[in-house]
TORROPA-643107 format. One line per 3 residues: for each residue y, x negated, z negated of C-alpha. Coordinates in Angstrom, 1 decimal. Each point is the difference from the previous one (the first is absolute). Example, Ala and Ser with C-alpha at 12.3 -4.5 7.8 and 13.67 -1.06 7.14 Angstrom:
! residues 2
-4.5 -12.3 -7.8; 3.4 -1.4 0.7
This chain:
! residues 361
35.7 -38.5 3.3; 0.9 2.3 -2.7; 1.7 2.6 2.1
-2.9 -0.4 2.9; -2.5 0.7 -3.1; 2.0 2.9 -1.3
-0.6 1.4 3.4; -3.3 -0.5 0.6; -0.8 1.7 -3.8
2.3 3.0 1.1; -1.9 0.5 3.1; -3.2 -0.1 -1.4
1.0 2.5 -2.7; 0.9 2.3 2.9; -2.9 -0.4 1.6
-2.0 0.9 -3.2; 2.0 3.0 -0.6; -0.6 1.3 3.2
-3.6 -0.7 -0.2; -0.6 1.9 -3.1; 2.1 2.9 1.3
-1.8 -0.2 3.2; -3.8 -0.3 -1.7; 0.5 2.2 -3.0
0.1 3.2 2.0; -3.2 -0.8 2.4; -1.4 -1.3 -3.1
0.1 3.9 -1.2; -0.9 1.5 3.1; -3.2 -2.1 0.2
-1.0 0.8 -3.4; 0.3 3.4 0.7; -1.4 0.3 3.1
-2.9 -2.6 0.1; -3.7 0.7 -0.4; -3.2 -1.7 1.1
-3.2 2.0 0.2; -2.5 -3.0 0.7; -0.1 -1.0 -3.5
-1.3 1.7 -3.6; 3.4 0.8 -0.8; 2.6 1.6 2.7
2.9 -0.6 -1.8; -1.1 -3.9 -1.0; 2.8 -1.0 2.8
2.7 1.8 -1.6; -0.5 -2.5 -3.0; -0.3 -3.0 2.1
3.4 0.6 1.7; 1.5 1.4 -3.4; -1.4 -3.7 -1.4
0.6 -2.3 2.8; 3.5 1.8 1.4; 1.1 0.1 -3.8
-0.3 -3.5 -0.2; 1.7 -0.9 3.4; 3.1 2.2 -1.2
0.0 -1.8 -3.5; -0.4 -3.8 1.4; 3.0 1.4 2.2
2.2 1.5 -2.7; -0.5 -3.1 -2.1; 0.7 -2.5 2.3
3.6 1.9 0.8; 0.7 -0.1 -3.4; -1.1 -3.5 -0.3
2.4 -0.9 2.6; 2.8 1.8 -1.5; -0.6 -1.4 -3.0
2.2 0.9 -3.0; 2.0 2.2 2.1; -3.0 2.3 0.4
0.2 2.1 -2.5; 3.4 1.3 -2.3; 0.1 2.1 -2.9
0.1 3.0 2.2; -2.8 -0.7 1.9; -1.8 -0.6 -3.3
1.2 3.5 -1.5; -1.8 1.8 3.0; -3.0 -2.0 -0.2
-0.4 0.0 -3.5; -2.4 3.4 -0.3; -2.3 -1.5 2.5
0.1 -3.9 -1.1; -0.9 1.5 -3.9; -2.7 2.3 1.6
-1.3 -2.6 2.1; 0.0 -2.5 -3.6; -1.8 3.3 -1.7
-2.8 -0.4 2.8; -0.8 -3.9 -0.8; -0.1 0.6 -3.5
-2.3 2.7 0.6; -2.3 -2.0 2.1; 0.0 -2.6 -2.1
-1.3 2.0 -3.2; -2.4 2.1 2.2; -3.5 -0.9 -1.2
-1.6 -0.1 3.4; 2.4 -1.7 2.5; -2.3 -0.1 2.8
-0.3 3.8 0.0; 4.0 0.0 -0.3; 0.9 -2.6 2.3
0.2 2.7 3.3; 2.2 2.6 -2.0; 2.4 -3.1 -1.4
0.2 -1.1 3.9; 1.1 3.6 0.4; 2.5 0.3 -2.5
1.7 -3.2 1.0; 0.0 0.8 3.1; 1.8 3.4 -0.7
2.5 -1.8 -2.1; 0.6 -2.5 2.4; 0.3 2.1 3.0
2.6 2.3 -2.4; 2.2 -3.3 -0.8; -0.1 -1.2 3.6
1.3 3.6 1.3; 2.7 0.4 -2.3; 1.4 -4.0 0.2
-0.7 0.1 3.7; 0.4 3.5 1.8; 3.5 0.4 1.2
1.4 3.3 1.9; -1.5 -1.1 3.2; -3.4 -1.0 -1.4
-0.3 3.0 -2.0; 0.6 2.2 3.5; -2.6 -1.7 1.4
-2.5 0.4 -3.2; 0.3 3.5 0.3; -1.0 0.3 3.6
-3.0 -2.2 -0.2; -0.9 2.3 -3.3; 0.8 3.1 2.4
-2.4 -1.5 2.8; -2.7 -0.9 -2.7; 0.0 3.9 -1.4
-0.4 1.0 3.5; -2.8 -2.0 0.7; -2.0 0.7 -3.4
1.1 3.9 -0.2; -0.6 0.8 3.8; -3.8 -1.6 -0.5
0.0 2.3 -3.4; 0.7 3.0 2.5; -2.4 -1.2 2.4
-2.9 0.1 -2.4; 1.3 3.2 -0.9; -0.1 1.7 3.5
-3.8 -2.2 0.2; -1.2 1.8 -3.2; 1.1 2.9 0.7
-0.7 0.8 3.6; -3.0 -2.1 0.6; -3.5 -0.3 -1.5
-0.8 -2.4 -2.7; -1.5 -3.1 1.0; 0.4 -3.6 1.4
1.4 0.3 3.7; 0.1 3.7 0.3; 4.0 0.5 -0.6
3.3 -1.7 1.1; 0.1 -2.6 -2.9; -1.6 -3.1 2.1
-0.9 -1.7 -3.1; -3.2 -0.4 -1.9; 1.5 1.3 -3.2
0.7 3.2 1.2; -0.9 2.9 -2.8; -0.5 -2.7 -2.6
1.5 2.6 -2.5; -1.0 2.8 1.6; 3.2 2.0 0.9
2.2 -2.2 -2.2; 2.8 -2.2 2.5; 0.1 -3.7 -1.1
2.2 -1.5 2.7; -0.2 -3.7 0.4; -0.4 -0.5 -3.7
-3.9 0.7 -0.1; 0.7 2.5 -3.1; 1.5 3.3 -0.4
1.3 -0.9 -2.9; 1.7 -3.2 0.8; 1.1 1.9 3.2
1.7 2.7 -2.6; 1.8 -2.4 -2.0; 1.2 -1.8 3.2
1.6 3.6 0.9; 1.4 0.6 -3.1; 2.2 -3.5 0.2
0.9 1.1 3.6; 1.3 3.4 -0.4; 3.1 -0.9 -1.9
1.1 -3.1 2.5; -0.7 2.5 3.0; 2.0 3.2 -1.7
3.1 -2.6 -0.7; -0.3 -1.0 3.7; 0.1 3.1 1.5
3.0 0.9 -2.4; 1.5 -3.0 1.4; -0.6 0.5 3.7
-0.9 3.6 0.4; -2.8 -1.3 2.5; -2.5 2.8 0.9
-2.7 -2.2 0.2; 0.3 -0.6 -3.4; -0.7 3.5 -0.9
-3.0 -0.3 2.1; -1.3 -3.1 -1.9; 0.7 1.9 -3.4
-1.6 3.2 1.1; -3.4 -2.2 0.8; 0.4 -2.0 -2.9
-0.2 3.3 -2.1; -3.0 1.3 2.1; -1.6 -3.4 -0.6
0.7 -0.2 -4.0; -1.6 3.5 -0.1; -3.0 -0.8 2.0
-0.4 -3.3 -2.0; -1.8 2.2 -2.8; 1.7 -2.4 -2.9
1.1 1.7 -2.7; 2.1 -3.0 -1.6; 1.6 -0.6 3.1
1.2 3.9 -0.2; 1.4 -0.5 -3.4; 1.6 -3.1 0.7
1.5 1.8 3.2; 1.7 2.9 -2.4; 1.3 -2.8 -2.3
1.7 -1.4 3.0; 1.5 2.9 0.9; 1.5 0.5 -3.1
0.9 -3.4 -0.5; 1.9 0.2 3.8; 2.1 3.1 -0.8
0.7 -1.4 -3.4; 1.5 -3.2 1.5; 1.5 1.9 2.7
1.7 3.0 -2.3; 1.2 -2.6 -2.4; 1.5 -3.3 1.8
0.7 1.5 3.2; 1.7 3.1 -1.3; 2.7 0.1 2.6
-2.2 -0.2 3.1; -2.4 2.5 -1.3; 1.9 2.8 -1.0
0.2 1.7 3.1; -3.6 -0.2 0.1; -1.1 0.4 -3.8
-1.6 3.2 0.1; -2.0 -1.1 3.3; -1.1 -3.6 -1.7
-1.3 2.3 -3.6; -1.7 2.4 2.3; -1.9 -2.2 2.5
-0.9 -3.0 -2.8; -0.8 2.4 -2.5; -2.1 2.4 2.1
-1.8 -3.7 1.2; -0.4 -0.4 -3.3; -0.8 3.0 -1.6
-2.8 0.4 3.3; -2.0 -3.1 -0.6; 0.0 0.5 -3.6
-1.9 3.6 0.4; -1.8 -1.3 2.5; -1.2 -3.2 -2.2
-1.2 2.9 -2.3; -1.6 2.1 2.2; -1.7 -2.4 1.4
-1.5 -1.7 -3.9; -1.3 3.7 -0.7; -2.7 -0.6 2.7
-0.8 -3.3 -1.6; -0.3 0.3 -3.7; -2.3 -3.2 0.2
2.8 -2.1 1.7; 1.9 1.3 -3.2; -2.1 -1.0 -2.5
-0.5 -3.4 1.7; 3.8 -0.7 -0.5; 0.4 1.1 -3.4
-3.2 -2.6 -0.8; 1.8 -2.7 2.1; 3.0 0.7 -2.2
-1.4 -0.1 -2.9; -2.0 -2.9 0.0; 3.5 -1.6 1.6
1.8 1.2 -3.2; -2.6 -2.0 -2.2; 0.7 -3.1 2.2
3.9 0.2 -0.6; -0.7 0.5 -3.9; -1.6 -3.3 0.0
2.7 -2.3 1.4; 3.1 2.6 0.2; 2.9 -2.6 0.5
-1.6 -2.7 2.2; -2.8 2.0 1.6; -3.3 -1.3 1.2
1.6 -2.3 3.2; 0.7 0.9 3.5; -3.1 0.6 1.9
-2.2 0.3 -2.8; -0.6 4.1 -0.3; -3.4 -0.6 2.2
-1.8 -2.1 -2.2; 1.3 1.5 -3.4; -0.1 3.8 0.9
-4.0 0.0 -0.1; 0.2 -1.0 -3.7; 2.5 3.1 -0.8
-1.3 2.7 2.7; -1.9 3.1 -1.4; -3.8 0.5 1.1
0.9 3.5 1.6; 2.5 -1.6 2.3; -2.3 -2.4 1.8
-2.0 3.4 1.2; 3.2 1.7 0.7; 1.5 -2.9 2.1
-3.7 0.3 2.0; 0.9 3.9 0.9; 3.5 -0.7 0.8
0.1 -3.2 2.0; 0.3 0.8 3.7; -3.1 -0.8 2.0
0.2 -1.5 3.5; -1.6 2.5 2.8; -1.0 -3.2 1.9
-2.5 -2.6 -1.2; 1.6 -2.9 -1.8; 0.1 -2.8 2.4
1.8 -3.5 0.7; 2.7 3.0 1.0; 0.5 1.5 -3.6
2.3 2.7 -0.7; 0.8 -1.6 -3.3; 3.4 -1.2 0.1
1.2 -2.8 -2.1; 2.2 0.5 -2.8; 2.9 -1.2 2.1
1.7 2.7 1.2; 2.2 -0.5 -2.9; 1.4 -2.8 2.1
0.5 2.2 2.5; 2.0 2.5 -2.3; 2.1 -3.4 -1.0
0.7 -0.8 3.9; 1.6 3.6 0.2; 1.7 -0.1 -3.3
1.2 -3.6 0.1
């Protein structure tokens, strides 16, 4: 009987592992690709999928650990997982000290999701699982970047207004000529592109697949057309970091291509920084708004320099520190939809970060 129970436990643990490895990439794909235009928030479905899919993922993982018992984690596992466990614990502490728990709950759940997915990925994903994960992440990139390119063509070649172009959805042109793809907001879409670039680039260097070169070229075009200065600067930082890691940690592999790596990545980094600087010269109001925001944020940091104000507490607390002129500046710099605000609102949820996490996880 004991042997029979051990066999059942082993079978259950194996099944849980396979289910996790199968579901995690699909969850990433769904979060990145889904949107629903018959609600006020077109990206609310991303939040729902993240929360319910993440809960299912966590349940399967905890079940697997419970079945494994004391053999679930060894010392080597804890060494690898320790930074993420520590950050998860800090998130719990930060949430407990936040002054407005209801306002912080959504941010706290996202924080837990990001850390739990990181833990599960490190613990569960083997070489075959990683190959499948990268493959599905690439599929999600084709979907998001392909739709972003369609939006670019639509705004460049067709007149504005619903139903007048090749984009079939009612949020067409919601941010003028800025593309936002499946994320409903060009800022969130830009963040996603910055995260996906090094993943796609490393896959191209590994496989030399020409289709990935096409995808990377479309990614760069979409990144420019998001009009998101933060994403442009983030992309420049990614290029510098990618080049430094490649040259320092992989000297043998990069020695034949050293000049090419430095030239291409350095050129991309300089190009996006210069493009950002050029764009800012025509947006003085935008610069002032950011300076006012940073100044007020610095005052917030000074009030709690070590523990902060709590996860997710920025939206309710920031107005107390906001400079008076920043509110008028914000009104001048906030993108305005070109279509009436209806139940198919173009303003996306702040959950694009979950899709970023999806791709980076």
